[in-house]
C-alpha positions in Angstrom: 76.9 111.2 72.6 73.9 113.3 73.2 70.4 112.9 74.6 69.2 111.2 71.5 72.2 109.1 70.7 73.5 107.3 73.8 76.7 105.9 72.6 80.2 107.3 72.3 82.8 107.5 69.5 86.2 106.1 70.2 87.5 109.7 70.7 84.7 110.7 73.2 85.3 107.4 75.0 89.0 108.3 75.4 88.1 111.8 76.5 85.5 110.5 79.0 88.1 108.0 80.4 90.6 110.9 80.5 88.3 112.8 82.8 88.2 109.9 85.2 92.0 109.5 85.0 92.2 113.1 86.1 89.9 112.4 89.0 92.0 109.4 89.9 95.2 111.4 89.8 93.8 114.2 92.0 92.4 111.7 94.5 95.6 109.7 94.6 97.7 112.9 95.1 95.5 114.0 98.0 95.5 110.5 99.5 99.3 110.2 99.3 99.7 113.7 100.7 97.8 112.5 103.8 98.9 108.9 103.9 100.2 109.2 107.4 96.7 110.1 108.6 94.8 107.3 106.7 93.1 104.7 108.9 93.9 101.6 106.9 91.2 99.2 108.0 88.4 101.5 106.9 90.4 102.3 103.7 90.8 98.7 102.7 87.2 97.8 103.6 85.8 100.8 101.7 87.9 100.0 98.7 87.0 96.3 98.5 83.4 96.3 99.5 82.3 97.9 96.2 83.5 94.8 94.3 82.7 92.3 96.9 79.0 93.3 96.6 78.9 94.7 93.1 81.2 92.8 90.9 82.4 89.4 92.4 78.9 87.8 92.6 78.1 88.7 89.0 81.5 87.6 87.8 81.2 84.2 89.5 77.6 83.7 88.1 78.8 84.7 84.6 81.7 82.3 84.6 79.5 79.5 86.0 76.7 80.0 83.5 77.1 77.8 80.4 75.6 80.4 78.1 76.9 83.4 80.2 73.4 84.7 80.8 72.9 85.8 84.4 70.0 87.4 86.3 69.6 91.1 85.9 70.0 91.5 89.7 73.8 91.1 89.2 73.7 94.1 86.8 71.7 96.1 89.4 74.2 95.2 92.1 77.1 96.2 89.9 75.5 99.5 88.8 74.3 100.4 92.3 77.7 99.7 93.9 79.6 101.5 91.1 77.4 104.5 91.1 78.8 107.9 92.0 75.4 108.6 93.5 75.4 105.5 95.8 79.0 106.0 96.8 78.4 109.7 97.4 75.6 108.8 99.7 77.9 106.3 101.5 80.6 108.9 102.0 78.0 111.5 103.1 76.5 109.1 105.6 80.0 108.1 106.9 80.9 111.7 107.4 77.6 112.4 109.2 78.0 109.5 111.5 81.8 109.4 112.0 83.2 112.6 110.6 85.4 113.2 107.6 88.6 111.1 107.2 91.2 110.5 104.5 90.3 106.8 104.1 87.2 107.9 102.3 89.3 108.9 99.3 89.6 105.2 98.4 86.0 105.4 97.1 86.7 107.9 94.3 90.1 106.2 93.7 88.2 102.9 93.1 85.5 104.3 90.9 87.9 106.6 88.9 90.3 103.7 88.4 87.5 101.4 87.2 86.4 104.0 84.6 89.6 105.7 83.7 92.1 102.8 83.8 89.9 99.8 82.9 87.1 101.5 81.0 84.4 99.9 83.2 81.3 102.1 83.3 77.8 101.0 84.3 76.6 97.8 82.7 73.6 97.7 80.4 71.2 94.7 80.6 71.5 94.2 76.8 75.2 93.3 77.0 77.0 90.4 78.6 78.2 91.0 82.2 81.8 90.7 81.2 83.2 92.7 78.2 82.5 90.9 74.8 82.5 92.6 71.4 79.0 93.2 70.3 79.1 92.7 66.5 76.1 95.0 65.9 77.7 97.9 67.8 81.1 97.2 66.1 79.4 97.4 62.7 77.6 100.7 63.7 80.9 102.1 65.1 82.8 101.3 61.9 80.1 102.9 59.8 79.8 106.0 62.0 83.3 106.6 63.2 85.6 105.4 60.4 88.2 107.9 59.6 86.7 110.4 57.2 87.9 113.5 55.5 86.4 116.3 57.6 85.1 118.0 54.5 82.8 114.9 53.8 81.0 115.3 57.1 77.7 117.1 56.8 75.0 117.9 59.2 72.0 115.6 59.2 68.7 117.1 58.1 66.4 118.2 60.9 63.5 115.9 61.6 60.6 116.7 59.3 62.8 118.8 56.9 63.1 118.0 53.3 66.5 117.9 51.8 
């Protein structure tokens, strides 16, 4: 993926997920190392509120809709609540108001698990709310990322060049 081609190959998707699995492992190790100091009520609330606001309403609407089309507001809720920016602001505000605490580690644990374990990233409006294979993207992926002999891969000509 680059700034002009905003999709990933199966390999870069696995690498991207691997980065989040690393973040999950580090967050879990620190959390477990301080488990005796964790305030459990804030930890549980911080862990579940992301999905209570950002996922559950959209999942219910999706399942209730006969054609699985739902309002874009559900996507915005999901993307806002599952944003590292939003959750970083929540953590920062929490620390500013109440001070740092180990329970806050459940936020990166939640987000890193969603991305690393389940492969759930932010949701584009153009796709269904729940994962469904998009045949156009599947066709594009087969065409672009089918196993090829590395010697047959050539650089694309620059825009405006003649080849």
